[in-house]
C-alpha positions as CSV (number, residue, x, y, z in Angstrom):
1,X,60.0,177.0,105.4
2,X,56.4,176.4,104.6
3,X,54.2,173.3,104.2
4,X,55.9,170.0,103.5
5,X,54.7,166.5,102.8
6,X,51.8,165.0,104.7
7,X,48.8,162.6,104.4
8,X,45.0,163.0,104.2
9,X,42.3,160.8,105.7
10,X,38.7,160.9,106.7
11,X,38.5,161.7,110.4
12,X,36.5,158.7,111.4
13,X,37.0,159.4,115.1
14,X,36.0,163.1,114.8
15,X,33.8,165.1,112.5
16,X,33.9,162.6,109.6
17,X,35.4,165.3,107.3
18,X,38.7,165.1,105.5
19,X,41.8,165.9,107.5
20,X,45.4,166.5,106.6
21,X,48.4,166.1,108.8
22,X,51.5,167.6,107.3
23,X,54.9,169.0,108.3
24,X,55.1,172.7,109.0
25,X,58.6,174.2,108.7
26,X,59.5,177.6,110.2
27,X,62.4,179.8,111.2
28,X,65.9,180.1,109.9
29,X,66.7,176.6,111.3
30,X,63.8,175.0,109.4
31,X,62.2,173.8,112.6
32,X,59.8,170.9,111.8
33,X,56.6,170.1,113.6
34,X,53.3,168.3,112.6
35,X,50.3,170.4,111.7
36,X,46.7,169.3,111.5
37,X,44.0,170.9,109.2
38,X,40.4,170.0,108.5
39,X,38.2,170.4,105.4
40,X,35.5,172.9,106.1
41,X,32.9,170.8,104.2
42,X,32.6,167.8,101.9
43,X,33.8,169.8,98.9
44,X,37.3,169.8,100.3
45,X,38.1,173.1,98.7
46,X,38.3,175.1,101.9
47,X,40.5,174.1,104.9
48,X,41.0,175.4,108.4
49,X,44.0,174.7,110.6
50,X,43.4,173.1,114.0
51,X,43.4,175.8,116.7
52,X,45.9,174.1,118.9
53,X,48.6,173.3,116.4
54,X,51.2,171.9,116.3
55,X,49.8,168.5,117.4
56,X,53.5,167.3,117.7
57,X,56.0,170.0,118.3
58,X,59.3,168.5,117.4
59,X,60.9,165.0,117.7
60,X,61.3,163.1,121.0
61,X,64.9,164.2,121.5
62,X,65.2,162.8,125.0
63,X,64.1,159.3,123.9
64,X,66.6,158.9,121.0
65,X,70.2,158.1,121.3
66,X,71.8,160.9,119.3
67,X,71.0,164.1,117.4
68,X,67.9,163.9,115.3
69,X,68.5,164.7,111.6
70,X,64.9,165.5,110.7
71,X,61.3,165.1,111.6
72,X,58.9,165.2,108.7
73,X,56.4,163.7,106.2
74,X,53.7,162.1,108.5
75,X,51.8,159.0,107.2
76,X,48.9,157.7,109.3
77,X,46.0,155.3,109.4
78,X,43.4,154.0,111.8
79,X,44.1,150.6,113.4
80,X,40.8,149.2,114.4
81,X,42.5,146.3,116.3
82,X,43.7,148.8,118.9
83,X,41.1,151.6,118.3
84,X,43.9,154.1,117.7
85,X,45.5,156.1,115.0
86,X,49.0,154.9,114.0
87,X,51.4,157.7,112.8
88,X,54.8,157.2,111.1
89,X,57.2,160.1,110.7
90,X,60.5,160.2,108.7
91,X,63.5,160.9,110.7
92,X,67.1,159.7,111.5
93,X,70.0,160.0,113.9
94,X,73.0,162.0,112.6
95,X,75.9,159.7,111.5
96,X,74.0,156.6,112.7
97,X,71.2,156.0,110.2
98,X,67.7,156.9,109.0
99,X,64.7,155.8,110.9
100,X,60.9,156.0,111.1
101,X,59.3,157.2,114.3
102,X,55.9,155.9,115.3
103,X,53.2,157.3,117.5
104,X,49.6,156.5,118.5
105,X,46.6,158.5,119.5
106,X,42.9,158.1,120.1
107,X,42.0,161.1,118.0
108,X,43.8,163.2,115.3
109,X,44.1,166.2,117.6
110,X,46.2,164.1,120.0
111,X,47.8,163.8,122.4
112,X,50.2,161.7,120.3
113,X,52.2,159.1,122.3
114,X,55.7,158.2,121.0
115,X,56.2,154.5,120.9
116,X,59.6,153.7,119.4
117,X,61.4,153.7,116.1
118,X,59.6,151.4,113.7
119,X,63.0,150.5,112.1
120,X,66.5,151.8,112.1
121,X,68.7,152.0,109.0
122,X,72.4,151.9,108.4
123,X,74.2,155.2,107.8
124,X,76.7,153.8,105.2
125,X,73.8,152.2,103.2
126,X,71.0,154.8,103.3
127,X,72.3,157.9,105.0
128,X,70.9,159.4,108.2
129,X,67.6,160.8,107.1
130,X,64.6,158.8,105.8
131,X,61.7,160.8,104.2
132,X,58.2,160.1,103.1
133,X,57.6,156.8,105.0
134,X,54.6,154.6,104.0
135,X,53.6,151.4,105.7
136,X,50.7,149.3,104.4
137,X,49.5,145.7,104.0
138,X,49.4,144.6,100.3
139,X,47.7,141.6,98.7
140,X,49.4,139.3,96.2
141,X,48.3,139.2,92.6
142,X,46.1,136.1,93.1
143,X,44.6,137.6,96.2
144,X,45.3,134.6,98.4
145,X,48.0,136.2,100.6
146,X,49.4,139.5,101.8
147,X,52.5,141.0,103.4
148,X,53.5,144.3,104.8
149,X,55.3,146.8,102.6
150,X,57.5,149.7,103.9
151,X,58.5,152.5,101.5
152,X,61.0,155.3,102.5
153,X,63.0,158.0,100.8
154,X,66.7,158.0,101.1
155,X,67.4,161.7,101.5
156,X,71.1,161.4,100.4
157,X,70.4,159.4,97.3
158,X,67.0,161.1,96.6
159,X,65.6,157.6,95.8
160,X,62.6,155.7,97.1
161,X,63.3,152.2,98.5
162,X,60.9,149.5,99.6
163,X,61.0,146.5,101.9
164,X,58.6,143.5,102.1
165,X,58.2,142.0,105.5
166,X,56.3,141.8,108.7
167,X,54.8,144.5,110.9
168,X,55.0,143.0,114.4
169,X,52.3,145.0,116.3
170,X,53.2,143.4,119.6
171,X,56.8,144.7,119.5
172,X,55.9,147.7,117.3
173,X,58.7,147.0,114.8
174,X,59.0,146.3,111.1
175,X,61.0,143.1,110.2
176,X,62.0,143.0,106.6
177,X,62.3,139.7,104.8
178,X,65.9,138.5,104.3
179,X,65.8,139.5,100.6
180,X,64.8,143.1,101.6
181,X,67.1,143.9,104.5
182,X,68.9,146.4,102.3
183,X,65.8,147.7,100.5
184,X,65.1,147.8,96.8
185,X,64.7,150.8,94.5
186,X,61.0,151.5,94.1
187,X,61.4,153.3,90.7
188,X,64.7,153.8,89.0
189,X,63.5,156.8,86.9
190,X,63.1,160.5,87.8
191,X,61.0,159.6,90.8
192,X,61.0,160.5,94.5
193,X,58.9,161.4,97.5
194,X,56.2,158.8,96.8
195,X,52.9,158.4,98.6
196,X,50.3,155.7,98.3
197,X,46.5,155.8,98.7
198,X,44.0,153.0,99.2
199,X,41.0,153.1,96.8
200,X,38.1,151.8,98.9
201,X,36.0,151.4,95.7
202,X,38.4,149.1,93.9
203,X,40.4,147.8,97.0
204,X,43.6,148.8,95.2
205,X,46.7,150.4,96.5
206,X,47.7,153.3,94.2
207,X,51.2,154.8,94.1
208,X,52.0,158.5,93.3
209,X,55.4,160.1,93.0
210,X,57.2,163.3,92.2
211,X,59.5,163.9,89.3
212,X,61.9,166.7,90.5
213,X,63.5,169.2,88.3
214,X,66.5,168.8,86.0
215,X,66.3,172.4,84.8
216,X,68.3,175.1,86.5
217,X,66.6,177.4,88.9
218,X,66.4,180.3,86.4
219,X,64.6,178.1,83.9
220,X,61.8,176.9,86.2
221,X,61.4,180.3,87.8
222,X,60.8,181.7,84.4
223,X,58.3,179.0,83.5
224,X,56.3,179.5,86.7
225,X,56.3,175.9,87.8
226,X,58.8,173.3,89.0
227,X,58.5,169.5,89.1
228,X,55.5,167.3,88.2
229,X,53.4,164.6,89.8
230,X,53.8,161.2,88.2
231,X,50.9,159.2,86.8
232,X,49.2,156.9,89.3
233,X,50.1,153.2,89.3
234,X,48.5,150.2,91.0
235,X,50.7,148.3,93.3
236,X,50.4,144.5,93.8
237,X,52.6,141.9,95.5
238,X,54.1,139.1,93.5
239,X,52.6,135.7,94.5
240,X,56.1,134.6,95.8
241,X,56.5,137.7,97.9
242,X,59.7,138.5,96.0
243,X,58.8,141.9,94.5
244,X,56.2,144.6,93.9
245,X,54.3,144.5,90.7
246,X,53.1,147.7,88.9
247,X,50.4,148.3,86.4
248,X,48.6,151.4,85.1
249,X,45.3,152.4,86.6
250,X,42.4,151.4,84.3
251,X,41.2,155.0,84.0
252,X,44.0,155.6,81.5
253,X,42.0,153.8,78.8
254,X,39.5,156.6,78.8
255,X,42.0,159.1,77.5
256,X,43.9,157.0,74.9
257,X,43.3,157.9,71.2
258,X,44.3,155.0,69.0
259,X,46.9,155.7,66.3
260,X,49.2,153.6,64.1
261,X,51.5,156.5,63.2
262,X,55.3,155.7,63.4
263,X,56.1,159.4,63.9
264,X,53.9,161.2,66.3
265,X,54.1,164.9,67.3
266,X,53.1,165.7,70.8
267,X,54.2,165.7,74.4
268,X,51.9,163.1,75.8
269,X,51.9,159.6,74.3
270,X,50.8,156.1,75.4
271,X,52.8,153.5,73.6
272,X,51.8,149.8,73.3
273,X,54.4,148.2,70.9
274,X,55.8,144.7,70.1
275,X,59.4,144.2,69.0
276,X,61.1,141.3,67.3
277,X,64.7,140.7,68.6
278,X,67.4,139.5,66.1
279,X,70.8,138.3,67.1
280,X,70.5,139.7,70.6
281,X,70.5,143.3,69.3
282,X,68.9,146.0,71.4
283,X,65.6,147.3,70.4
284,X,63.7,150.5,71.3
285,X,62.5,153.9,70.3
286,X,63.2,157.7,70.5
287,X,60.6,159.9,72.2
288,X,60.5,163.6,72.9
289,X,63.0,164.1,70.1
290,X,63.8,167.6,68.8
291,X,63.9,168.3,65.1
292,X,67.7,168.5,65.0
293,X,68.2,165.7,67.6
294,X,69.7,168.1,70.1
295,X,67.4,166.6,72.7
296,X,65.7,163.2,72.9
297,X,64.9,160.3,75.2
298,X,65.9,156.8,74.1
299,X,63.9,153.9,75.5
300,X,65.5,150.5,74.7
301,X,65.7,146.9,75.8
302,X,69.0,145.1,76.0
303,X,68.4,141.3,75.6
304,X,71.9,140.4,76.8
305,X,71.6,142.2,80.1
306,X,67.8,141.8,80.2
307,X,67.5,145.4,81.2
308,X,65.1,148.1,80.0
309,X,66.9,151.4,79.9
310,X,65.8,155.0,79.6
311,X,68.5,157.4,78.4
312,X,67.5,161.1,78.7
313,X,69.8,163.3,76.6
């Protein structure tokens, strides 16, 4: 139970304060519903739940063909072309496939009208529950074009996948390009449950993620924390629409301390290095290495396979 993933916006159709719509989970069956809360003031340090929660009390079971496998992780934004909020919720149909449910409303408090699934997945390919959906328009690197990007979490694989395609607002469906009908892994590292935000100052789309635990339950209970949030990354679309392009946010430069040391002791390190490849041999480095080499992470590039690998021992 408790508070699960959600999204935050400025309530432009209401009090102009920050608002959060998230999934509330309760009871022994982990019943999922969508909960709304507002910031009490511009400091966004104090919040108050909406008095008539939940704004959506469970999935539209009578309008879906099958048993719903989940109903969580709302993502939403205001569509000025229809003067309504668009809401997307992760879901799925048991033994059929994951899906994303979509709703619209004039105001955040609702009522929210169910439209239809934005897209249906294939059970054999991506299981029957999709989490943390995210749908947004993204510009190419040169700024001359844009396409729609859909990100979702495969609950079975615990991996984020993305598709590039078209959001048909007349039919209310997402149509992936032919190269993306199966989805592509967003990040092959220890990365899941991603969310993006749009920086209105820089006009950039910024990606955040979650690195879940590899330690056992006893270890992270003893430490008092579990999992970490990943560093933010700017998302762009390649000019040929064939892939997403990632780059660090420029704010990183303000915390980098230059050093030419070959051996560095510490847990946080920004590495900018050049390697010369001889006879197609792999090149790389060890990081987070213990004194007796019981534990380390090896980052290396294999020129034969053209793959950069991260091996966590």
